N, CA, C and O atoms as a CHARMM CRD file, in Angstrom:
* protein
*
  236
    1    1 MET  N      5.79200   9.56000 -15.93600 PROA 1      0.00000
    2    1 MET  CA     6.08800   8.97400 -14.41100 PROA 1      0.00000
    3    1 MET  C      5.87900   7.15100 -14.14800 PROA 1      0.00000
    4    1 MET  O      4.73100   6.71100 -14.20800 PROA 1      0.00000
    5    2 ALA  N      6.89300   6.31300 -13.90100 PROA 2      0.00000
    6    2 ALA  CA     6.88900   5.23400 -14.38400 PROA 2      0.00000
    7    2 ALA  C      5.64300   4.44200 -13.11400 PROA 2      0.00000
    8    2 ALA  O      5.71200   4.67900 -11.90800 PROA 2      0.00000
    9    3 LYS  N      4.97100   3.84900 -13.51800 PROA 3      0.00000
   10    3 LYS  CA     3.74900   3.21200 -12.57200 PROA 3      0.00000
   11    3 LYS  C      4.31900   1.56500 -12.01300 PROA 3      0.00000
   12    3 LYS  O      4.77700   0.73300 -12.79600 PROA 3      0.00000
   13    4 ILE  N      4.22700   1.42600 -11.08600 PROA 4      0.00000
   14    4 ILE  CA     4.08500   0.27000 -10.23800 PROA 4      0.00000
   15    4 ILE  C      3.16900  -0.68700  -9.79300 PROA 4      0.00000
   16    4 ILE  O      2.32600  -0.13300  -9.08800 PROA 4      0.00000
   17    5 LYS  N      2.97100  -1.90800  -9.90600 PROA 5      0.00000
   18    5 LYS  CA     1.37200  -2.50000  -9.21200 PROA 5      0.00000
   19    5 LYS  C      2.04700  -2.97700  -7.65800 PROA 5      0.00000
   20    5 LYS  O      3.15100  -3.45300  -7.39300 PROA 5      0.00000
   21    6 VAL  N      1.07800  -2.68800  -6.92900 PROA 6      0.00000
   22    6 VAL  CA     1.60500  -3.35100  -5.15500 PROA 6      0.00000
   23    6 VAL  C      0.44700  -4.50400  -5.14900 PROA 6      0.00000
   24    6 VAL  O     -0.63700  -4.19500  -5.64400 PROA 6      0.00000
   25    7 THR  N      0.58700  -5.56400  -4.71600 PROA 7      0.00000
   26    7 THR  CA    -0.65900  -6.68600  -4.45700 PROA 7      0.00000
   27    7 THR  C     -0.62100  -7.08700  -3.00300 PROA 7      0.00000
   28    7 THR  O      0.57700  -7.19900  -2.74100 PROA 7      0.00000
   29    8 LYS  N     -1.24600  -7.32500  -2.05900 PROA 8      0.00000
   30    8 LYS  CA    -1.13800  -7.63600  -0.97200 PROA 8      0.00000
   31    8 LYS  C     -1.25900  -9.04000  -0.86400 PROA 8      0.00000
   32    8 LYS  O     -2.29200  -9.53500  -1.31500 PROA 8      0.00000
   33    9 ILE  N     -0.23400  -9.93500  -0.25100 PROA 9      0.00000
   34    9 ILE  CA    -0.07300 -10.94200  -0.21700 PROA 9      0.00000
   35    9 ILE  C      0.11200 -11.84800   0.93400 PROA 9      0.00000
   36    9 ILE  O      0.20700 -13.07500   0.90000 PROA 9      0.00000
   37   10 ARG  N      0.16200 -10.74000   2.38100 PROA 10     0.00000
   38   10 ARG  CA    -0.35700 -11.57700   3.54600 PROA 10     0.00000
   39   10 ARG  C     -1.56900 -10.39300   4.31900 PROA 10     0.00000
   40   10 ARG  O     -1.90500  -9.26700   3.95200 PROA 10     0.00000
   41   11 SER  N     -1.93000 -11.08600   5.31100 PROA 11     0.00000
   42   11 SER  CA    -3.01400 -10.53400   6.02900 PROA 11     0.00000
   43   11 SER  C     -2.32400  -9.59300   7.19300 PROA 11     0.00000
   44   11 SER  O     -1.50100 -10.16600   7.90700 PROA 11     0.00000
   45   12 ALA  N     -2.61600  -8.04600   7.47500 PROA 12     0.00000
   46   12 ALA  CA    -2.48100  -7.45800   8.43600 PROA 12     0.00000
   47   12 ALA  C     -3.00500  -7.80700   9.92300 PROA 12     0.00000
   48   12 ALA  O     -2.94900  -7.02400  10.87100 PROA 12     0.00000
   49   13 ILE  N     -3.43200  -8.88700   9.95500 PROA 13     0.00000
   50   13 ILE  CA    -3.99400  -9.33500  11.25800 PROA 13     0.00000
   51   13 ILE  C     -2.74500  -9.31800  12.41200 PROA 13     0.00000
   52   13 ILE  O     -1.59500  -9.61500  12.09000 PROA 13     0.00000
   53   14 ASN  N     -3.04300  -9.01000  13.52200 PROA 14     0.00000
   54   14 ASN  CA    -1.57800  -9.23200  14.49400 PROA 14     0.00000
   55   14 ASN  C     -0.39000  -8.30800  13.79200 PROA 14     0.00000
   56   14 ASN  O      0.74100  -8.79400  13.79000 PROA 14     0.00000
   57   15 ARG  N     -0.57900  -7.07500  13.23100 PROA 15     0.00000
   58   15 ARG  CA     0.56600  -6.37500  12.68900 PROA 15     0.00000
   59   15 ARG  C      0.22800  -4.79100  13.64300 PROA 15     0.00000
   60   15 ARG  O     -0.78500  -4.44600  14.25200 PROA 15     0.00000
   61   16 PRO  N      1.41000  -4.16500  13.45700 PROA 16     0.00000
   62   16 PRO  CA     0.79400  -2.67300  14.29900 PROA 16     0.00000
   63   16 PRO  C     -0.41300  -2.14500  13.36000 PROA 16     0.00000
   64   16 PRO  O     -0.82500  -2.51000  12.25900 PROA 16     0.00000
   65   17 VAL  N     -0.77100  -1.21600  14.18700 PROA 17     0.00000
   66   17 VAL  CA    -1.65300  -0.41700  13.88700 PROA 17     0.00000
   67   17 VAL  C     -0.64200   0.68100  12.37200 PROA 17     0.00000
   68   17 VAL  O     -1.07400   0.95500  11.25200 PROA 17     0.00000
   69   18 ASP  N      0.19500   0.90300  12.74900 PROA 18     0.00000
   70   18 ASP  CA     0.90800   1.87600  11.69400 PROA 18     0.00000
   71   18 ASP  C      0.68100   1.52700  10.26800 PROA 18     0.00000
   72   18 ASP  O      0.33500   2.22800   9.31700 PROA 18     0.00000
   73   19 GLN  N      1.05400  -0.12800  10.39400 PROA 19     0.00000
   74   19 GLN  CA     1.14200  -0.99500   9.39000 PROA 19     0.00000
   75   19 GLN  C     -0.14700  -1.30000   8.53900 PROA 19     0.00000
   76   19 GLN  O     -0.35000  -1.18600   7.33000 PROA 19     0.00000
   77   20 LYS  N     -0.75300  -1.62200   9.32000 PROA 20     0.00000
   78   20 LYS  CA    -2.32200  -1.41000   8.97200 PROA 20     0.00000
   79   20 LYS  C     -2.85500  -0.23300   8.08900 PROA 20     0.00000
   80   20 LYS  O     -3.49800  -0.39000   7.05100 PROA 20     0.00000
   81   21 ARG  N     -2.47300   1.06800   8.68800 PROA 21     0.00000
   82   21 ARG  CA    -2.95200   2.21000   8.26100 PROA 21     0.00000
   83   21 ARG  C     -1.84000   2.63000   6.76000 PROA 21     0.00000
   84   21 ARG  O     -2.26500   3.49600   5.99500 PROA 21     0.00000
   85   22 THR  N     -0.76700   2.10800   6.52200 PROA 22     0.00000
   86   22 THR  CA    -0.27100   1.94600   5.72400 PROA 22     0.00000
   87   22 THR  C     -0.84100   1.26000   4.37500 PROA 22     0.00000
   88   22 THR  O     -1.14100   1.74600   3.28500 PROA 22     0.00000
   89   23 LEU  N     -0.86800   0.12300   4.80800 PROA 23     0.00000
   90   23 LEU  CA    -1.85500  -0.58600   3.69700 PROA 23     0.00000
   91   23 LEU  C     -3.04600   0.25600   3.17000 PROA 23     0.00000
   92   23 LEU  O     -3.14000   0.64200   2.00500 PROA 23     0.00000
   93   24 GLU  N     -4.00200   0.51300   4.21700 PROA 24     0.00000
   94   24 GLU  CA    -5.18200   1.36400   3.85900 PROA 24     0.00000
   95   24 GLU  C     -4.60700   2.39000   3.17600 PROA 24     0.00000
   96   24 GLU  O     -5.30700   2.54000   2.17400 PROA 24     0.00000
   97   25 ALA  N     -3.64700   3.24100   3.16500 PROA 25     0.00000
   98   25 ALA  CA    -3.46100   4.39400   2.29300 PROA 25     0.00000
   99   25 ALA  C     -2.93800   3.88700   1.35600 PROA 25     0.00000
  100   25 ALA  O     -2.73800   4.77900   0.53100 PROA 25     0.00000
  101   26 LEU  N     -2.51000   2.72600   0.91300 PROA 26     0.00000
  102   26 LEU  CA    -2.21400   2.11000  -0.31600 PROA 26     0.00000
  103   26 LEU  C     -3.25800   1.70900  -1.00900 PROA 26     0.00000
  104   26 LEU  O     -3.20400   1.19400  -2.12600 PROA 26     0.00000
  105   27 GLY  N     -4.31400   1.94500  -0.32500 PROA 27     0.00000
  106   27 GLY  CA    -5.85300   1.12500  -1.16600 PROA 27     0.00000
  107   27 GLY  C     -5.78900  -0.28200  -0.84000 PROA 27     0.00000
  108   27 GLY  O     -6.74300  -0.85800  -1.36400 PROA 27     0.00000
  109   28 LEU  N     -5.12400  -0.98500  -0.25100 PROA 28     0.00000
  110   28 LEU  CA    -5.17700  -2.57300  -0.29600 PROA 28     0.00000
  111   28 LEU  C     -6.00400  -3.04100   0.98200 PROA 28     0.00000
  112   28 LEU  O     -5.29900  -3.30800   1.95500 PROA 28     0.00000
  113   29 ARG  N     -7.12200  -3.15900   1.11800 PROA 29     0.00000
  114   29 ARG  CA    -7.76000  -3.64900   1.97500 PROA 29     0.00000
  115   29 ARG  C     -7.77300  -5.74600   2.17300 PROA 29     0.00000
  116   29 ARG  O     -7.43200  -6.49200   3.09200 PROA 29     0.00000
  117   30 LYS  N     -8.29400  -5.96000   0.92200 PROA 30     0.00000
  118   30 LYS  CA    -8.28400  -7.87100   0.91300 PROA 30     0.00000
  119   30 LYS  C     -7.12700  -8.30600   0.46700 PROA 30     0.00000
  120   30 LYS  O     -6.27200  -7.50500   0.08800 PROA 30     0.00000
  121   31 MET  N     -6.89600  -9.84300   0.44200 PROA 31     0.00000
  122   31 MET  CA    -5.69700 -10.65900   0.04900 PROA 31     0.00000
  123   31 MET  C     -5.95900 -10.46600  -1.36500 PROA 31     0.00000
  124   31 MET  O     -7.04200 -10.52700  -1.94700 PROA 31     0.00000
  125   32 GLY  N     -4.88200 -10.23900  -1.79800 PROA 32     0.00000
  126   32 GLY  CA    -4.85200 -10.64100  -3.50000 PROA 32     0.00000
  127   32 GLY  C     -5.19500  -9.36600  -4.35100 PROA 32     0.00000
  128   32 GLY  O     -5.06600  -9.30700  -5.57300 PROA 32     0.00000
  129   33 GLN  N     -5.59900  -8.46600  -3.63300 PROA 33     0.00000
  130   33 GLN  CA    -5.97800  -7.18400  -4.09600 PROA 33     0.00000
  131   33 GLN  C     -4.82000  -6.53800  -5.08000 PROA 33     0.00000
  132   33 GLN  O     -3.75500  -6.86000  -4.55400 PROA 33     0.00000
  133   34 VAL  N     -4.53900  -5.74000  -6.32100 PROA 34     0.00000
  134   34 VAL  CA    -3.89900  -4.93000  -6.76100 PROA 34     0.00000
  135   34 VAL  C     -4.47900  -3.73900  -7.17600 PROA 34     0.00000
  136   34 VAL  O     -5.58400  -3.51400  -7.67000 PROA 34     0.00000
  137   35 LYS  N     -3.11400  -2.67400  -6.75900 PROA 35     0.00000
  138   35 LYS  CA    -3.38600  -1.29800  -7.12700 PROA 35     0.00000
  139   35 LYS  C     -2.42500  -0.87700  -7.66000 PROA 35     0.00000
  140   35 LYS  O     -1.29000  -1.18200  -7.29300 PROA 35     0.00000
  141   36 GLU  N     -2.68900  -0.05000  -8.68400 PROA 36     0.00000
  142   36 GLU  CA    -1.23200   0.92900  -9.45900 PROA 36     0.00000
  143   36 GLU  C     -1.08600   2.18100  -8.80200 PROA 36     0.00000
  144   36 GLU  O     -1.97100   2.97400  -8.47900 PROA 36     0.00000
  145   37 HSD  N     -0.02900   2.24400  -8.66800 PROA 37     0.00000
  146   37 HSD  CA     0.42100   3.64100  -8.21800 PROA 37     0.00000
  147   37 HSD  C      1.61300   4.59800  -9.08800 PROA 37     0.00000
  148   37 HSD  O      2.37800   3.93800  -9.79000 PROA 37     0.00000
  149   38 GLU  N      1.77700   5.89700  -9.07700 PROA 38     0.00000
  150   38 GLU  CA     2.93400   6.17900  -9.65500 PROA 38     0.00000
  151   38 GLU  C      4.47400   5.93400  -8.66600 PROA 38     0.00000
  152   38 GLU  O      4.40100   5.78200  -7.44700 PROA 38     0.00000
  153   39 ASN  N      5.26700   5.93100  -9.10900 PROA 39     0.00000
  154   39 ASN  CA     6.77700   5.08400  -8.47300 PROA 39     0.00000
  155   39 ASN  C      7.09200   6.69600  -7.90100 PROA 39     0.00000
  156   39 ASN  O      7.80800   7.30500  -8.69600 PROA 39     0.00000
  157   40 THR  N      6.76300   7.36700  -6.88700 PROA 40     0.00000
  158   40 THR  CA     7.23600   8.58900  -6.25800 PROA 40     0.00000
  159   40 THR  C      7.95800   7.55400  -4.59400 PROA 40     0.00000
  160   40 THR  O      7.77700   6.43300  -4.11800 PROA 40     0.00000
  161   41 PRO  N      8.62000   8.53600  -4.31600 PROA 41     0.00000
  162   41 PRO  CA     9.32100   8.28000  -3.40900 PROA 41     0.00000
  163   41 PRO  C      8.45300   8.35700  -1.76700 PROA 41     0.00000
  164   41 PRO  O      9.00700   7.92800  -0.75500 PROA 41     0.00000
  165   42 ASN  N      7.39900   8.81500  -1.74500 PROA 42     0.00000
  166   42 ASN  CA     6.63300   8.55000  -1.04100 PROA 42     0.00000
  167   42 ASN  C      5.76800   7.58100  -0.96700 PROA 42     0.00000
  168   42 ASN  O      5.14200   7.42800   0.08100 PROA 42     0.00000
  169   43 ILE  N      5.57600   6.79100  -1.98900 PROA 43     0.00000
  170   43 ILE  CA     4.72600   5.47900  -2.15200 PROA 43     0.00000
  171   43 ILE  C      5.84900   4.37100  -1.84500 PROA 43     0.00000
  172   43 ILE  O      5.65200   3.45700  -1.04400 PROA 43     0.00000
  173   44 LEU  N      7.08500   4.54700  -2.58600 PROA 44     0.00000
  174   44 LEU  CA     7.92700   3.68000  -2.32100 PROA 44     0.00000
  175   44 LEU  C      8.29000   3.67500  -0.86600 PROA 44     0.00000
  176   44 LEU  O      8.63000   2.57300  -0.43600 PROA 44     0.00000
  177   45 GLY  N      8.28800   4.64100  -0.04500 PROA 45     0.00000
  178   45 GLY  CA     8.55400   4.71300   1.39900 PROA 45     0.00000
  179   45 GLY  C      7.44000   3.97600   2.30400 PROA 45     0.00000
  180   45 GLY  O      7.59300   3.30800   3.32700 PROA 45     0.00000
  181   46 MET  N      6.26800   4.31700   1.59400 PROA 46     0.00000
  182   46 MET  CA     5.00100   3.18800   2.12800 PROA 46     0.00000
  183   46 MET  C      4.96500   1.69500   2.10400 PROA 46     0.00000
  184   46 MET  O      4.57100   0.88500   2.94300 PROA 46     0.00000
  185   47 ILE  N      5.62900   1.51000   0.57700 PROA 47     0.00000
  186   47 ILE  CA     6.19400   0.15800   0.50400 PROA 47     0.00000
  187   47 ILE  C      7.20500  -0.40900   1.11000 PROA 47     0.00000
  188   47 ILE  O      7.24800  -1.55900   1.54700 PROA 47     0.00000
  189   48 ASN  N      8.15000   0.52300   1.14100 PROA 48     0.00000
  190   48 ASN  CA     9.03300  -0.34700   2.27000 PROA 48     0.00000
  191   48 ASN  C      8.74900  -0.54900   3.51100 PROA 48     0.00000
  192   48 ASN  O      9.29100  -1.44900   4.15300 PROA 48     0.00000
  193   49 LYS  N      7.77900   0.33700   4.06000 PROA 49     0.00000
  194   49 LYS  CA     7.46500  -0.25900   5.53200 PROA 49     0.00000
  195   49 LYS  C      6.47800  -1.46600   5.45100 PROA 49     0.00000
  196   49 LYS  O      6.31100  -2.15600   6.45700 PROA 49     0.00000
  197   50 VAL  N      6.02700  -1.65800   4.65900 PROA 50     0.00000
  198   50 VAL  CA     5.20500  -3.04600   4.86300 PROA 50     0.00000
  199   50 VAL  C      5.30500  -3.79600   3.47600 PROA 50     0.00000
  200   50 VAL  O      4.33700  -4.06700   2.76500 PROA 50     0.00000
  201   51 SER  N      6.67000  -4.09800   3.19400 PROA 51     0.00000
  202   51 SER  CA     7.24400  -4.87900   1.99100 PROA 51     0.00000
  203   51 SER  C      7.02800  -6.38300   2.56400 PROA 51     0.00000
  204   51 SER  O      6.59400  -7.06800   1.63800 PROA 51     0.00000
  205   52 HSD  N      7.13500  -6.96400   3.46200 PROA 52     0.00000
  206   52 HSD  CA     6.98500  -8.32900   4.11100 PROA 52     0.00000
  207   52 HSD  C      5.46900  -8.58200   3.89800 PROA 52     0.00000
  208   52 HSD  O      5.17000  -9.77600   3.90600 PROA 52     0.00000
  209   53 LEU  N      4.44700  -7.70400   3.70900 PROA 53     0.00000
  210   53 LEU  CA     3.06600  -7.68400   3.75500 PROA 53     0.00000
  211   53 LEU  C      2.88500  -7.94200   2.03100 PROA 53     0.00000
  212   53 LEU  O      1.82000  -8.45200   1.68400 PROA 53     0.00000
  213   54 VAL  N      3.79100  -7.63700   1.07000 PROA 54     0.00000
  214   54 VAL  CA     3.00200  -6.55600  -0.46800 PROA 54     0.00000
  215   54 VAL  C      4.19300  -7.34300  -1.47800 PROA 54     0.00000
  216   54 VAL  O      5.37900  -7.62900  -1.30900 PROA 54     0.00000
  217   55 SER  N      3.44700  -7.48300  -2.33900 PROA 55     0.00000
  218   55 SER  CA     4.76000  -7.58000  -3.83400 PROA 55     0.00000
  219   55 SER  C      4.71900  -6.46200  -4.47400 PROA 55     0.00000
  220   55 SER  O      3.85300  -5.61200  -4.26500 PROA 55     0.00000
  221   56 VAL  N      5.77000  -6.33300  -5.42900 PROA 56     0.00000
  222   56 VAL  CA     5.94400  -4.97800  -5.90500 PROA 56     0.00000
  223   56 VAL  C      6.06400  -5.29700  -7.79000 PROA 56     0.00000
  224   56 VAL  O      6.99600  -5.95000  -8.26000 PROA 56     0.00000
  225   57 GLU  N      5.62900  -5.06300  -8.12300 PROA 57     0.00000
  226   57 GLU  CA     6.01200  -5.10500  -9.85600 PROA 57     0.00000
  227   57 GLU  C      6.17000  -3.91600 -10.85300 PROA 57     0.00000
  228   57 GLU  O      5.54400  -2.91400 -10.50700 PROA 57     0.00000
  229   58 GLU  N      6.56100  -3.85800 -11.50100 PROA 58     0.00000
  230   58 GLU  CA     6.48600  -2.83900 -12.55100 PROA 58     0.00000
  231   58 GLU  C      5.32900  -2.95000 -13.46300 PROA 58     0.00000
  232   58 GLU  O      5.07700  -4.06700 -13.91300 PROA 58     0.00000
  233   59 ALA  N      4.49300  -1.81100 -13.84300 PROA 59     0.00000
  234   59 ALA  CA     3.17300  -2.10700 -14.37600 PROA 59     0.00000
  235   59 ALA  C      3.38700  -1.79100 -16.08400 PROA 59     0.00000
  236   59 ALA  O      2.44500  -1.94200 -16.86200 PROA 59     0.00000
């Protein structure tokens, strides 16, 4: 399965709780932090929900 790198590029301050929890579920806490995930529909759905806070690239 393909891998993708997700980088947190914006702060979660003043964001709804569900977006903050989605970032935590992706494993992103600090600005600039990068996590590698499998390219699955579940992960892509979470990324789509917080797409304005993260950047995504192929691993």
